[in-house]
Residue, then its C-alpha position, 0 to 999 in steps of 0.5 A: m070583675i076586671f080587678l080580679w082578672i088582673g090580680i089572678g094574672g098578676f099572681i101567675g105572672a109573679i110566680l112565673r117570673y120568680w121561677i123562670s128568672g131564678w132558673i135562668q140566673a142559676g150559675a150566673v154570679t154577677f150579671p142579672i141574666g135572669t131579669l134580662a131574660v124575663n124582660f125579653i120574654g115578657s116583651f115578646f109575649l106582650a107584643l104578641v098579645m097587643f098586636l093580636s088584639e089590635f090587628k087580628g081581634y084575637f082577644n076580647e078586652e078582659t083577656r087582653i087586660f088579664l094577659s097584658i096588665g096582670l100576667l105580663g105586667s108582673f112577669t116583666t120587672m123594670s124595678t128589679f132591672s133598675y135596682e140590679s143595674f144600680k148595684l152593678l154600678e155601685q160595684q164598679e162593674h161599668l162594662l156589665f152595667s152598660v151591657n145590662i142597660i143597652g141589652s135590656v133596652v135593645l132586646t126588649l125592643i127587638a122582642i116587640y118588633l118580632g112579636k109584631i112581625i109574627t102577628l102580622n104574618l099570621 
């Protein structure tokens, strides 16, 4: 049964990623802002789910797995991030490459921190 919940979450997360990333990316030509945005958003919500589970007991195991592995696991996208970063490097866009790498790592860590802070202050 748990595989079904992961699959349903993955289906929903993948569709949300496609829609939200595309919506944010519209109009941006070179820099992969859509991927950066979904990684930030997904990291923030992953932090909320995990810290709410760990510190507040808000989610049972099935719900936590559905949200974290299924929905948010398919919503965030490190493989796309890596590919798009590599393409920036191939295109000699060294500044944008650096901004994407540093921005993605720093912003997703900030999102995790914000999620923890929000959770602990509920």
